[in-house]
N, C-alpha and C positions, 0 to 999 in steps of 0.2 A: 300423471301429471303434464302429460304435454297436451293433454284435451282439454287445458284450463289455463285461465289468464300466467302470462310468464311475468306480470308484476309481484316485484316483493312484497309490496303493502296488503296482498291478497292472499300469501303461499298460508298463512296460518288456519285464515277461513278455507282453503282447497286442500287441509288437511283435514282439518276436522269433518269436512264435505267427505272426502274418502272414508275416513273412519266411521264416520252414518251409515253412509252408503253401502260399505263393508260388512257394519253388523247388523245391519238392517238382511242383508244378502242373506248370512250365518245362521240367524234364527228363522227367517222364514224357510229357508233348504230344510228343517227337517220334518216340516209339516207336511201338509201334502198337495199345498195349491200350484201358481202357473209356476214361481219362482224355483221352485224346487222342479219342476216341466221340467222347465228351461235349460236350468244347471245339466240335469239328467241328462236328456236328449240333442241336447247345441251348446253344450259345455258354456251358456253366459246366460245375462239377463240381457234381455233388451230394455232401454227405456221406458218403453210406453209401458211394459208395464212393471218397471218399480214404481213408477212416477204415482199408480196409485196408492203406492202405500207413506207414501210423503209427506210431510206436512206441509203448509201454505210457507211456514219461514223456513223451512228446506229448502223449497223451489225457487225460493227468492233469492236466499244464498247462492244457488245453485246458478241461477242466470246472472248475478253478480261474478261469481268468478270465472265466467264464460271466454272464452277467447274473441274479442272484438268482431273477429269475422262472423263465427258462428250468433252472437248477438244480432249482429245486421241480418242476417238468415233468417232468424225468430223475427222479429220488427217486420223484416220485409212480408212475411207469410200474414202476420195481422194486420200489415196495409191491405191485401190480397181481400181476405175476410172483412175488411173495413166497406171499401170498394164493393165485393159483391153482395154485401146487408145493406147496405146503405146508397149504394147506388152514385158513392161521391167519392173520387179520387183525394186519398187521402196521407201522405207519407211520413208513417207514425216510425221515429227515430228510435234508435234505442234506450234511449236515455228515460224515455218515455215510460218503455217497458218498463223497464228498471223501477221508475216512480210509482208506477199502478203498483207492481210486486211488494213493494215498501210499504206504501200504504194501508195495500187489503192487509200482510201482516200484522202490523199492528195495530189497525181499526178492531182484525180476529179476535187479535189479544183479548183488548176491551171485553168483548162479548165473551169470549170464552168464561172470562174469569169474573163475570156479571158485574161489570163496572157499570158507571153511568157513560152511554153511547152518547146520549142525547147532547152532550158539553164538552164532551172528546176532542182535543185538536191536538194533534203533531206537534210537538216542540218544531222539526224541522221539515218545515211543508216543502212542497216539491218544487221542481224551478214553477212558479204561476205564471210565467212570463212567455215561454217557450208553450206549456200546453192550454194558457189561453190562447195563441195564437191559433192552433189545435182543433180547438173545440171552439173557437170564439164567441169565447165566457170573460169579463173582465177582471185583471189579474187579480183584484180585490176580492172578487168569491172565491180564490180560489187559494187560500190562506192556511192549506191543514183541516179543515173545518170538515162533517158530517157530508155536505155538500161537497164541496171536491171532491170525495173520495166516492161521491155519486158519478159526477161529472168525470172522473176519471175512471169508473168504468164503460164508460161509453166507447174506449178506447179499443177495450180486450171483448168483450159482448156481444154477440148479434143485436140486429138492430130490436128484432123480437122479443129477446131478453131484457132487453137494456128499457124500452115500451113498459114492459112486466113491469117491472122494480118500479119505474116512476107513477105504473098506476095503481101499484100498491101503495105505495107513501100518499098520495095523493088521498086513496081513501083513506088512508090513516088520519089522514091530518084533519079529514070533513069528522070523521067520527069521535076525534077527541077534542077538536077545538072548544067545545061546549062547556066541558071536565074542569077548565079553571078558573072557577067564581071569581081569584084573587089577581090576575093577571090576563093580558090579553095573548091569543093564541100566539100572534104574531113577533111577541117577546121572545117564545118557545122557539121561533123559526132561526130568527135572528141568532138566538146564542148558538142556534143549529148551523148554521152560515147561509140558512135559505135566503135567497134576496124575495123580491117583493115581486110576482110574476113570476118565480122559478121557473116554474113550467114550459115558460118560453123562449129557454135560452138551448131546451133542447127540438 
């Protein structure tokens, strides 16, 4: 318990998370994988081993209930990686990492349940003004759409990875832009939250 937030509103989430982690370790301890190896030889399982078995949802809740000082250290790590990758200093705050994780979890759930991704929009968009300043993208374009998810990923992906994502999207858009005779493809992009000349924002 001492490793997590002492905020009373997080208590239920902390208890659920500890139960999830304990259950996971218990199940994997019966096999022959790395969890059993670390339990048998080191008396515990490092987080970097355990994280491979966690869902995106687990990781999102994990970060949410961490102590603020640890959240700050993680955000600092992402800031340093951003500087190395983009050759640009950007101080990414802990709240933005939280925004990214929450958004990823919700968008991932849409994909996992084979729902319509292109028109999905978050009921509670992340802090658009703050992330707008970080990404230099107008806040009206960061209102929980698919475009805003693509934009937020820039904060946590290496430049090469994010560039590949943008390139793949551009190819898909080009491939399908003539496939909808009943409406202009720009209308579909608008539903997805992609502004005109969206590539210029990156």
